[in-house]
N, C-alpha and C positions, 0 to 999 in steps of 0.2 A: 424651314431654320434649316441653315449651309452647314455644311459642314465644319468652316470654318469659322462658323457664332457654337456651332456644336464644340470647337477645339476648347473655346475662349472658355464657356463656362465650366466645363470641366477644370480647364485647368483653376480656372479661379476657385472651385469648389476645393482642390486637391491642397492648393494653399492654405483655406480656411478650415481643413479638417483637420483636427488632432490624436481623431482614433488609429491607434495602433492597427487595430483589425480589420479597421478599411481599406485601411492604407494597402498591410498588406493582403487582403482580398486583388486590391488593386494593380498592384504588383504582379499577382499571379494571373491575373489574366491579361494583363501585356503582354507574359512572357509564353502564352501563351499562345498570345496573336503571332506572337513573332518567331516560334517553333511551326507553326504553320502556316506561315510565310515563307519557311525555310521549305519545309515540304512543299510547297506550291511550287518555287521555284525548281529542286532537285527534282520536280514532277514533268515540268517543261526538259529539262536536258534531257532526261532520260528519256524522252519523248522524243526530239532531236536526234541521240545516238543508238537508239531501237533503230530511226528507220534508216539508220548507215548500218547497221551488221549484219552479217550474214546468218543462216543458221547457225552453220557449221560453231561462228563465233558464239552464241546463244548459247549451244549446248557445251562447247569448252565454260564459261561462264557459268553454268547451272552448274556442271564436272565441278570445276573448283570450291565454287559455293557450300554444293553439299559438304565438299571434304574437308573443306576450313570447321563446317556444321560439327559431322563428325570426329571430328581431329585427328585429321588423317595427314592436313597439309602440312607444309613447315613454312611459321611462319618466321620473317625476320622483322627485331623492330625498328623502324626509322629511325634511331640514332646509329643502328648496329650499319645500318644503309649505308646512313651517311660517309659513318667513318669508314666504311669500309671505301668507299666514291671518294672520300679527299686522298687515305693513301695509296689508294692507284693510283687517280687521276693530276693529283695534286688540288683539289677544289678548296 
């Protein structure tokens, strides 16, 4: 059975299914798959970035990450950053 055949069978079974519990489980399973794919993509990006940063840059990232976790960092919400940029540059 090919992947396309399996997809068609699953779609047909989903259309015929009237059990909300089963449909919710299928939905959850698909959500998990989407999350797994996002993690895989993040790992690929991380690997590309990792190879381009110096040890000093990594130390700085680690230091800042620790400050954030410890509540020592001053964080600015995106909306405030956007407002500041519009005010400063008229964007």
